[in-house]
Each structure stands twice: as C-alpha cells, then as structure tokens.
N, C-alpha and C positions, 0 to 999 in steps of 0.2 A: 406544507413546505414548498416554496417556490423552486423553480429548477435552478435558479442562481445559488439559492442557499444550499440545495443538494449538492451542487457541483462544488461549491466551497467545502462543504463537510467532507466529500469524498476526496478532495485534494488535500485536505488536512490530514485525513486518516492515511492516505497514500505516502505524504510526507513523514509521517510519525513511523510507519512501517519501514520506509527507506532508512530512516535514522537508526532503527532497531536493528535492521539487517546489517548496517555498516557496523555498528556496535559489536554484534554477535561475531562477524567475521574477523574483527580486531583481537577476539580472545585468542589465548594460545591454544585452546582446545574448543573450537566452536561446535555448537550442537548441530550437527548436520541436519537432524529430523526437523528441529525448530526452524532452521534456516529455509529448508525447502518448503515448509508450511507457510512461513512468512512471505516467501517468493511467490508461491502460488496465489495467496490472498492479495498480495500486491498486483499481480497480473489480473485478477478479477476486478480488483479496484479500477485498474487503468481501462478495462473493457467497459466498465460501468461508466467512468468518466467520458470516454468516447461517445457512449450512446446518450448520455445525458446532454453533453455538449453539442451533439448534433441535432437535438430536438429544437 
C-alpha cells in the first residue's frame, strides 16, 4: 500500500470514528466506556496520520 493510500485509509477510519463518537454523545445515556475507547483509538489514528503524512 502506498503512503497516499495508507493516509487516505487512516483518514477515512478517523472520520468514521469521529462520526461514531458524535452519535454516541447524542444518546440520552451515552456509553462512557465505549466513548473513551473510541476517543483513544481516534487519538492513535491521528498520531499515525501525522507519522505517515510526515514521511
């Protein structure tokens, strides 16, 4: 996979997680454990995006 394709895949996953977080936060009783897990994963993706983008 080229770095451009990898970067696009990471950004897509980051965007999907962002949407999932937003939808979970809208619920009347959001699952705080799931939110924390998704936010941590989103942060890891952001760090990976920064690494791949810097190459």
